[in-house]
N, C-alpha and C positions, 0 to 999 in steps of 0.2 A: 541785286545783281552780278553781286564776288559769290557770293551764293548759290545761283542759278549756275554760275558757269563752274564753280569747284564742285557740286553734283551731275554736270552733265561732263567735264571730264572723270569721275568715280565710274558712272557710266560706260562711258568709253574704255576705258581700263578694262571691267570686269569684263562689259562683251567681248571684247579684241580677246582675252583670259577661254573662256569659255567658246570660242568660236575656234581658238586655236587647238583646246582640248581636245573639241569632236574633230578635226581638220586631222588629226595627224593617232588620236588615239580611237576614239567610238566613231568613225566614218564606214559604211557596210564599203566590204572591197569589191570595186569595180570588175564587168562581167566580164569583160577581155583581159584582163591581167593574167600570168602564165602564173601557174598556182605550178612554183618549182616543188618540187618531191625530192627529199633526202632518202639518196640510196646510201644502205649500211655500206658501211664497211667490211669488203671479206671477211671468213673464218676462214682461220689459217690453220694450216697443218706439215709437219714435218716429217721427215726420216733422217734418223742419225745414222750415217754411214761408219763401216768400219776405220780403226785407223789406219792410216796408211802412209804407208811409208814412202821415199821416195831416195833413191839414193844418186850420189852423186858424182862420178869415175873422172879419173883423170891417169891417163898415163898405165890405161888394167891397172888400178888399184881404186876403192874407197875411199874416199879426200870426206863425205858429208855424207851424214842421214838427217835428211826432212821426216817428221812425221805431222801427218797433219789428222786433228778429228774434224770434221765435213759435216751441216746438219742442211738437209736437200729439201727447202720448204715448199709449198703448193697450197695452190689459194681454191683449190678443188679436189673435194673427197674423190671422184671419180678419175681428175687425172694424178691423183696419190694410187691407187690402187689400176690404173696404167702402169706406172711406170716402177707398183712394186713387183709386179708379174714378170720385170723385164728387171731385174734387182744387176745382177752378173753385171747387161747388156753398159747400165750406166755405172757401176764398180768400176771398168773397161775401158768407157769413152775420161770421166773422171781422171782417170789414173795416167792414160794417156796420152789428158792437154798437160797434166802435169810436167811430163817428161816434157815434152815437149818448148812449153814454157820456161821449165830451169833450166835454161844452159848454165855448159860452167863458167864463161867469163861475166851471166849476171849473177854466181852463189857467189865467183873470186869477190865480187866488187860487192858485193853483201848488197843488191842491187832488186831489197822485196820489198812489195808494195804488195797487201792484201788484199783494198778494194779492187787495185787493177789484180790480180788474180782472180776473185768472187767473178769480177765480169770474165775474166774469160768463160771461167768455168758453166757461168748458168749460161754465156752463147755456143760455147759448146757442147753441153746438152741437151741443148733448146734446137739446133744442127740438129743433132739426132731425134730425138723425141718428137719435132715438132716445135714452133714457136709458136706459148702461149702454154704448153707442159708444164713448165716449173717457172713458179715465182721467182725463187730467188737460190740461191748456194751462198749458207756461207764457213766462212773458215773460223771454227769456234777459238782453234787452239792452234797452236803452229813453231813447233820446238825443231830446232837446229842442233845435230850430237858428230860434233866433228871426231 
């Protein structure tokens, strides 16, 4: 009798393990289950703008000069081509926005935040060229000269 109970317990354990393997690994997918397709990440391209210098003027004298190296990133080559055709307009938008962002008080207090500047430049270019045209604008380097 004891041998029969032990044999029955072993068969139950093996049967439960086999059922679990089938349920989690070997069972065919249900027809009603939605198939999730992975979207490949976008292919990013970029344009490096020439050195951009912004002069800070106080009392009719130049107090500081800030040099920027800026990269414009695109997620679609067609969008990049569209902006490259209007590169002077892009450069003008970036310079105008930098002059608007960097008032004397902000410079005197040392309130530079690179991520804030990048967000503002991205929004300004998106307003000029249309939403979604530019993926992101990065400031690669920022040097302050007194």
